N, C-alpha and C positions, 0 to 999 in steps of 0.2 A: 503493499499499500505506500502511495506517495503523499506526503502530506507536505502543505507549504504553512508556515507559520509566519504571518505579519505582524510583528510586536518589536516596539522601538525601546524596552526596557531589555539590556542586553543579560541581565540576570536572571529574569523569569525565561526570555527565550532559550537560554543555553538548559534551564533546567528541564522544561517542556521537550527542547530537543533531545537531552540525553534520555529522558523518561520514554519518550515515544520510540527512539532507536533501540532501547533497551527491550520493547514489546516487538520488534521485528520489523519496523516501520521505514522506509526511505524517508528522510524529512530534510527541507531546505527552509532557511530563515531569510526573510528581510525586515529592514529595520524603517522603512518608511512606506506612504501609502504609492509614490510613483513607481516604486522599485516592486510591489506588490501587484500594482495595476499591468505593468508590463511583463512581470513572469505569468501572471494569469492569462494574459492575450497570447504568449507566445508556446506555452506548455500546457500539459493537461495533469489534473492534480485529483486524488480519490477525494481529499479533505482540505478545507480552509479553515485556520485557526486564525481568526481576524479581530486584532484590537481598533478600538475606534478611533482612541484618540493619536493617530499616528500622524507625523509630521510629514510634510509636503503634499498631502493628500489626505483628506479624512478618511476613515474606513468606511463610513456610509457611501461617500463617494464613489469607493473601491467597487462597494457592494453593487452600488446602482448599475457601473460601468461594467461588471461582471455580468448580472443578470440579462442588461441590455444584449448582451454576445449571446443570450439563449445559454449560457454554459449552463449546468446542472448539476455541478461539484456541490456536496453538503457545505455548509459556512457555518461555524461556531463561533459566535462573538464573545470576547473577552472584553471588558470594559470596568473602568471605575466609575462611570456615569451609569447608575443604577436607578434611575428615574425611570418612572413609567412611560415616558412620551420618549425617551429614547430605546426602549425597549420594543414599542410600538414602531417607531421607526424602521428599527433592524427588521422586525418580522415582517412589517409591509414591503420593505424592500427585497425581501426574499432570504432572509437568513432562516436557518434551519432550527438553530437553539442558541439560547443566551446566559453566558455565564458570568457573573458580578465576581470582580476582584475585592478582597483577597477571596481564593478557594482553595479548598483541597485538591491537591494532584489525584487521589483517587477518584475525586467526583470528577473532574476534567477527563481522566482515563474512561469511567464510566459512560459520559456522554459523547464520547469519539466511538466508544463501542458500539454503543446506541444508533448515532447516526450512520455509522457501516453497515449495520445490520438494515437498517431502512432503507439505505438505498441500494442495497447489494440486488442485483437481479428484480429489481421492481418491487422489494420488500420482502422479498422470499427467502427466509432464514436459511435454510439449507439448501445446498445443490446436489443434486445427485446423479450419477452417470455410472450406469452398469452397478457393480457393488460398490462404488466408490461414493462416499461422503464428504461434501466440506462444510463447512460451517466458516462464513466469513465472518461472523461477528469474533468466535473464538481464533478465526486463523488456523484451524487444526481439521486435519483429514483423518478418516477412518475406512476400514474395510473389514465389511461384518460384525462392526462393533469395534474392532481394535483399532487404536490409534495408530497412525503412521509415523515414524520418527522421520521428519523430515528438518534439512536447513533453513534458516531463514530466507536464504534465497530460492530454495525449492517451493516454499510456501508462498512467496511474492509470483514465481511463475505459476502455481497451480492457481492462484488467485485470478490472474488477469487471465486463464486458460477459461476458469469456470464460468467467468462473468462474461465471456463470449462462448460459451459453449455451441459446440458446433460449428464455429465461423472461423475464419482465419484470422489468425493474430501475426502481424508483422514482426521482424526480430525489432525494430526501431521501436515500435511500441512496447514491446518487453524491456528493452534498455530503458526507454523513458519511465516504465513503471517501477523497475528496481533501482535505480541509480539516482545518488541525489548529485546535486552540482559539484564538478570537479571531480566527480569520480571516473575513472577509467574502467570501463567494463565493453569489451569486444564483442563482435558478433561469434567469433569462434568459443568465446565464453558463454555465450548464450546457449550455443550447441552442447556445451559439456552440461549446462544445467540442463538442458532437456534430456539428453541422454541419462543423467542420473535419475532424475525424476520418473523418466521413461520405464525404468528396471524396477521402480519402486510401485508404481500403480499399475502394469501392465496385470499383474494377477488378479486384479480385482474386475475384470471383465473390460478395460477401457483401452484405448490407445492415444498416442499423440502421433497424430500424422504429419507429415513433412510436406509440405509442396515447396520442393526446390527454386528459392530463389526469392521467394515470396514469405515463408513463414510458417506456423505449424497452426494445427488443428485438433482440441482435444473431442472425441467422441467415443460414444460407446463400441464396442466390436460386436458386430454381427453374430449371433447364434450359428454353431457350424450347422 
């Protein structure tokens, strides 16, 4: 899962980044609204954590521009401005949830999981393919009730493949989903991740098909 944090408090941003990376997410951070708007216009993210009191461009304007581009990325607003008017403005502009500072990290993580659960597959909680079951909220996979041991990269790869089940996913899309800014991951590395994941999930009656030069597709194997 790829998350963008738009927060001008470096200590808070570092704490959030560390916690979400520990949870297996790829996290990028910007410290002002103009940079947030530029990043959101140029790249795709699975979640935006947005402070309202940003320099250079207010958070509400970042949100307004994001929704004007028809982007559906879930948005969790963080702000010290806990007035009813601020909450109503943010929600009316398309925010999905609202958390006032100061907050407990455990509550933020719970809200992030809830937003991901709501957004994944049109609100579907579990994704099933063959005997493989993937839980986007918990970011866990199982076969016949037995949890699969996957690395963070393998979970991220399975996340994007199950999110587009039966559809082609390009290598560039996979790299964008897995990697933070400045992180060098080649297409050859993606092939390695695919190979490792394929070995772990093929016994579940699914396959990752390769369309040479284009990408990959996760689908159930037809019965013999």
